[in-house]
N, C-alpha and C positions, 0 to 999 in steps of 0.2 A: 453280395450281389446275387440276385436270383439267376438261374440259368436262362439263356435266351429263349429256350423252349420251356414254357410253363407247364407242360404236360407232366403229371405225376402218375406213373404206372405202378400199380400194386399187384404183386403176385397173389392170385387166389389158387387154392389147392384143395383137393378132397380131404374132408375131415378137419378143416381149419375151424378155429373158434370165431364166433361172431364178434367177440370183443376185439380180437386182433384186427379184423377188418374195420370195425367201428372206430378204432383209434385214428387210423389214417383218414377215414371218411369224414369224421368230425372235424379234423384239423384242416385238411386240404380240400375236401369235397364240398362243404357247405359254402354257398356264395356269401360274400361279406362286402357288399357295395358300400356300406357305411364307413368302411375303413379307408376308402379313397386310394387304394393301391391295386395294381393289376393282380388278380387272384389266380389260383391254380386251376388246371383242367384235369380232373381226376379220371383215371381209367382203371378198372379192375380187369386184370389179364390172367388167362389160364393157359396151360400147355394145350389143352383141348377145349376150345370155346364151347359153351353150352351149359347145361345144368351141373352144378357141383354140390355134392352132399356136404352139409355142415354138421358140426356137433349138435345133437338135439333133434335131428330128423328133418331140419329145414334144408332148402336147396337155394343156391345162388346161381343165377343165370347170367352169363356174360358173353357178349359177342366178340370180345377182344382176345387176341392170342399173343404169342411171344413176339411176333413181329412188331406189334404196337409197343410192347414193353421194351424191346431193344432200341426203338427209336425215340423214347421219351427223354426229357431233360432230367428228370429225377426218377429213379427206380427204387422201389421199396420192397424188400422181402420180409414179410412179417412173421415168418416161421417156416418150418419144413414139416412134412407129415411124419417123417421117421428120421431121427438123428443118427440112427445106426446105419442108414443107407446113404450112398453117395447121391448127389443131385443128378438128374437125368442129363444125358449129353445135350439134349435140345435146350434145357435151361442153362447149362454151362455156356453153350454157344451164344445164347441171347444175352447173358450177363457180360460176357467178354466183348461182344459187339457193342453193347451200350457203353461200356467203359472206354473202348477205343474211340467211340464217337464223342467222348467228353461228358457223358452223363454223370450225375451225382448218384452214387449207389449207397443205399442205406439198408440196414438189417435191424430187425427187432427180435429179441429173444433168440430162438433156435435158428432164425434166418441166417445167422452168421455161418452156419454149416454150409449153406449154399454158396455164400461168397467165398468161403475158404476152399470149397470143392472146385470153384472156378479159378482158383489161383489168385484171386484179387486181394487176398489178405497176406500173401507171402511177403515177409520182410516188414510187416507193419504190426502195430499194437491193435488189438481188437478185444471186444468183450462180448459176453453172452450171459444168459441166465447162470447164476452161480452153480446150479446143480449140473450144468452141462460143461462147465469150464474145463475140468480135467479131461473129459473126453475130447473136447475140441483141441486141447493142447497135445494130447497123445496122437490123434489122427493127423494133425497138421503141425508138425514140429517147426515149420518155417514161420509160423505165426506166433507172435508174442501175446499170449492170452492174459488179460488182466481181469480177474474175477471180482475185483473190489471196487468197481466204479459203476455208475449208472449208465454212462455212455461215453464214447470216444469220438472226437471229430478229427479226422485225418485229412481234411480238405475235400477230396473227391470221394472218399470212402468214410462212412459213418456207421458205427455199430452201437447197439444198446443192449441193456440187460433184459430182465423179464418184462412182460407185456406192459405194465404200468410205466416202466422206464421209457418205453416207446413214446409215451405222451411227452415226457421231458425232452426227448430228442426231437420230436416234431416241433415243439414250441421253440427249441433252440434253433432249428432251421428257419422258422419264421423270423426269429430275431436276426439271424444272419442275412436273410433276404431283405427284410423290410424295417429292421431296427427295433429298439426296445419298446417304443410306444405301441406299435402294432402288435408285437408279441404279447405285451401285457394285456392289451384289449382282448386278444384271443384267449389268453389264460383266464381272464375274468369271466368270459362266457363259458369256459369249461369248468369254472369253479375249482381251479388248481393253483398252486403257487406259481407266480409269474416266472420264476427261474429256480431250478435246483442245479447246483454245480454238478457237472458231469463226473467230477472226481469224488462225489459223495459216496459213502459206502452203500453197497447193495443191501446188506443185511444189518439192521439196527436192532439191538437187544429189545428195546421197548419203544417202537415208533409211535404208539398212542400213549397219551398221558396216563400214568398209572397211579398217581397220587398227588398229594399237596405239593411235594417238592417239584414235580414235573410242571404243575401249574405255575409255580414260582419261576421256573426256567422260562416258560412261555412269556410270562410277564416281563422278565428281564430282557428278552429278545425284542419285544414290542417297544420297551423303553429305549433300548440301544438304537433301534431304527430311527427313533425320533431325535437322537443325539449323536448321529454318526460323525458330525464335524468336530466333536469334542474328543479329548484324549480318553480312551476307554481301555481299562485294564481288567484282568480277571478279578482283581480285588474289588473294583468298582461295580462290576456286574454282579458279583457275589453279594455285595451289600444291598443291591436292588432286590435280590431274591431272598434276602435275610438268611443267607447260608454262609458257612465258612468257605474260603476259596477251595479247599480240598474237596469238600462235599459238593460244591458247585461244579467243579470239573468232572466229578464222577457222574453226576446227574445230567450234565450237559452232554457228555459223550453218549450216554444211554439214550437220551431223547433225540439227539440230532445225528449221531454217527460221525461227528467231527469235533474239532476243538474250537474254543471261543475265538482264538486268534484267526484261525483259518476262516471261520464263519464271518468274522468282521471284515477281513480282506475281501471276501467274496461279495458281501453286501455293499462295500464301498466301490468296488469295481462296477457292480450293477448300477449303483446310483450315478456313476460318472457317465454311463452310456448315453442317457438321455441328454446330459449337458453337452457331450461331444456332438450329438446328432442335431440338437435344436438350438444351440447358442454359438456365439462366436467368442466365448470366453477363452482366454489363454489356458493352455494345459496346466501351467503353474497354479493358476487360480482354481481350476477344477480340482486339482490335487488337494488343495487346502479345504475347499468347500465340502468334499466328501470325507475328510478326516485323515488324510495321509500326512505324515510328518514332513516329508519333503517330496518335491517332484520326482527326484531320482527313485525314491521308494515306490511311488505311484507307477512310474513307467516300468519298473522292474516287475511288479505284481501284475500290471495290466498285460504286458508282453507275455508273461508266463501263462496267464489265463486265456488270452484272446489270440495268441500267436501273431500279434502284430502290435505296432506302437499306437499310442493314443492318436497321434497326428495322422498316421496312415489309416487308422480306423475311420477317423472323421472324413478324410478325403474320399475313401472308398464308399462310405455311406452317402456322402453328398453326390458323388458321381453316379451312383446307382439309382438314387431316388430323385435327384434334382432338387433336393431339399435346400431351402434358404435358411441361413442361421438367423436366430433372433437375438436381440440384445439381452444381456444378462441384467436383471434388475439389481440394484444395490443390495449387497449382503448375500448374493448368490441366489 
């Protein structure tokens, strides 16, 4: 469910990258009336409103200060100017005030240092760019730093890795607020995958296809997505790629940063979201439709991934959007 206050406040700071600003602006700032849901009200905020120098010699001018940031429904810190320096007392006060008021607080890349400096990450798991993870852990021992994920959703506090992972986190928030269909539509406009699991590794040995075997992996993934309801094993996927299971596992890990089983579970959970949101199909039927052996297995993996049960997710989505279920056609 989206916060009652749809204002999204983004911290702007001297020396920031235009890309970091653009990530949030593209996702939350562009009006999207065609999606048919209440969209966000974006505000770029700075400690000192006015012109801010950006990397490359450009300037960003904003009239909004930390008071607007502290009163927003969602606060995003896309980075800090210096990871070796603590956040300013004024920024710390604004972040704490926003958190006390019930805001959703998010960080991208080195922005986690500002959240940690404000004490908002104490006792929690958090992530940041892998090159800063050790420094964050040393400076803030009360924070459990996980350098091996793209993003972490801890309810009211969300953290993400390097800048591009911020896109994944922002689309994840859209999904949380408005459901899978709207998130997928936004992802299509951004020309990015509709969902990358937050637990996916930050660093992948060869994220871009490097040869014929990688093309075979990609082909096997496309085939698997079209056959999710069927029993899928490593051996069967390997046959689709014309590789031995051992070779397939090695190339799969290199190309995706995860294992085939974990990837399949994630894809099946994703496929079930739209069914929970838009149909009145029983959970037992949805489990079978997306390829889980039993409803128990489906509920286990769903709860682990989404931190709620399928039924609770459906109720929460319906109550937040007023969505009416549709009948499921025969065959799912």
